[in-house]
C-alpha positions as semicolon CSV with decimal commas, in nm:
position;residue;x (nm);y (nm);z (nm)
1;M;-0,276;-4,347;2,346
2;N;-0,528;-4,641;2,340
3;T;-0,624;-4,873;2,076
4;E;-0,930;-4,690;1,946
5;L;-0,727;-4,382;1,885
6;Y;-0,458;-4,566;1,699
7;L;-0,760;-4,720;1,500
8;E;-0,891;-4,384;1,415
9;L;-0,564;-4,228;1,323
10;Y;-0,499;-4,556;1,085
11;L;-0,839;-4,501;0,924
12;E;-0,804;-4,123;0,875
13;A;-0,470;-4,174;0,713
14;M;-0,583;-4,468;0,499
15;R;-0,856;-4,208;0,396
16;Y;-0,591;-4,009;0,252
17;M;-0,398;-4,295;0,072
18;D;-0,753;-4,412;-0,085
19;N;-0,815;-4,044;-0,180
20;A;-0,476;-4,017;-0,353
21;I;-0,526;-4,355;-0,534
22;K;-0,874;-4,294;-0,656
23;M;-0,748;-3,940;-0,787
24;L;-0,480;-4,114;-0,986
25;S;-0,673;-4,359;-1,099
26;E;-0,969;-4,138;-1,235
27;K;-0,794;-3,848;-1,349
28;G;-0,414;-3,942;-1,404
29;K;-0,460;-4,028;-1,733
30;K;-0,212;-4,299;-1,753
31;K;-0,061;-4,379;-2,107
32;D;0,230;-4,599;-2,181
33;G;0,340;-4,589;-1,839
34;R;0,321;-4,211;-1,770
35;Y;0,057;-4,013;-1,626
36;H;-0,034;-3,732;-1,881
37;D;-0,200;-3,477;-1,628
38;I;0,070;-3,354;-1,380
39;K;-0,170;-3,158;-1,187
40;Y;-0,352;-3,460;-1,054
41;V;-0,010;-3,639;-1,009
42;R;0,110;-3,367;-0,777
43;A;-0,208;-3,347;-0,574
44;A;-0,245;-3,721;-0,535
45;C;0,129;-3,729;-0,436
46;G;0,064;-3,458;-0,187
47;I;-0,243;-3,624;-0,033
48;A;-0,052;-3,961;-0,023
49;Y;0,241;-3,775;0,179
50;S;0,002;-3,622;0,439
51;G;-0,120;-3,959;0,471
52;L;0,210;-4,108;0,532
53;L;0,286;-3,829;0,787
54;L;-0,016;-3,923;0,985
55;A;0,066;-4,280;0,967
56;T;0,414;-4,220;1,086
57;E;0,302;-4,008;1,355
58;C;0,067;-4,274;1,498
59;Y;0,380;-4,560;1,455
60;L;0,603;-4,357;1,640
61;E;0,358;-4,291;1,918
62;M;0,297;-4,655;1,934
63;K;0,677;-4,733;1,965
64;G;0,712;-4,454;2,253
65;K;0,895;-4,200;2,033
66;P;0,627;-3,921;1,938
67;V;0,728;-3,626;1,738
68;V;0,698;-3,356;1,918
69;K;0,579;-3,010;1,788
70;K;0,744;-2,707;1,941
71;K;0,492;-2,418;1,979
72;G;0,491;-2,190;1,697
73;S;0,678;-2,416;1,467
74;R;0,642;-2,681;1,215
75;L;0,739;-3,038;1,239
76;S;1,036;-3,113;0,999
77;V;1,098;-3,440;0,797
78;E;1,427;-3,454;1,017
79;Q;1,222;-3,519;1,323
80;Y;1,034;-3,793;1,180
81;K;1,379;-3,937;1,041
82;E;1,542;-3,898;1,377
83;N;1,270;-4,080;1,552
84;L;1,234;-4,357;1,320
85;A;1,589;-4,419;1,333
86;K;1,569;-4,507;1,687
87;V;1,296;-4,784;1,687
88;D;1,315;-4,912;1,336
89;R;1,549;-4,867;1,050
90;K;1,372;-5,052;0,778
91;A;1,038;-4,823;0,841
92;L;1,301;-4,536;0,810
93;D;1,417;-4,666;0,481
94;Y;1,050;-4,695;0,361
95;F;0,968;-4,342;0,506
96;I;1,275;-4,194;0,302
97;D;1,182;-4,375;-0,014
98;A;0,821;-4,253;0,034
99;Y;0,921;-3,900;0,102
100;N;1,142;-3,869;-0,178
101;I;0,927;-4,012;-0,433
102;L;0,588;-3,888;-0,302
103;H;0,687;-3,551;-0,187
104;L;0,995;-3,411;-0,368
105;N;0,973;-3,612;-0,708
106;G;0,586;-3,623;-0,718
107;Y;0,460;-3,330;-0,553
108;Y;0,740;-3,082;-0,614
109;D;0,878;-3,207;-0,930
110;G;0,599;-3,339;-1,092
111;I;0,739;-3,669;-1,229
112;N;0,511;-3,865;-1,430
113;N;0,651;-4,206;-1,445
114;A;0,394;-4,462;-1,330
115;V;0,618;-4,731;-1,188
116;T;0,814;-4,458;-0,995
117;I;0,513;-4,323;-0,826
118;K;0,382;-4,667;-0,744
119;L;0,691;-4,744;-0,563
120;G;0,632;-4,427;-0,370
121;F;0,294;-4,559;-0,281
122;D;0,415;-4,890;-0,194
123;S;0,669;-4,752;0,037
124;A;0,417;-4,552;0,229
125;M;0,212;-4,864;0,243
126;E;0,480;-5,044;0,436
127;I;0,430;-4,780;0,728
128;F;0,071;-4,833;0,715
129;K;0,101;-5,213;0,745
130;R;0,299;-5,139;1,067
131;I;0,001;-4,959;1,223
132;A;-0,271;-5,152;1,083
133;P;-0,484;-5,370;1,317
134;R;-0,431;-5,739;1,248
135;D;-0,780;-5,772;1,095
136;I;-0,806;-5,481;0,863
137;N;-0,740;-5,519;0,486
138;H;-0,487;-5,234;0,328
139;S;-0,640;-4,993;0,067
140;K;-0,665;-5,101;-0,298
141;E;-0,334;-5,069;-0,466
142;L;-0,221;-4,816;-0,741
143;N;-0,248;-4,988;-1,085
């Protein structure tokens, strides 16, 4: 995979994160450290998790351990975890944190704690930093 393709994947994954942050900022209705419109929290967490998967696929490709999709099946989170464990244990920790918070707690359970959601976004951004070109600034932060 060449540098232009990595940049394209990075920008696409960041677009997901930017959209998720924008959704929470504009529609999440945060008050007293909690989001009050769970529908938007769930949607934003799902979008951010999708971006995380794109960024992780790019990172694993860059490290020579791509996640291989078997014909007729979906990729499992275990495949991402196994490949990350082979190349970068710290990235694996960030991925697991982001997976638990964004996908399980945020998307499925609909947690509304703003500090927890921010921690999920921050963990995901650690994966993004690993694939970001040196001269590119990262997305705005979730407040």
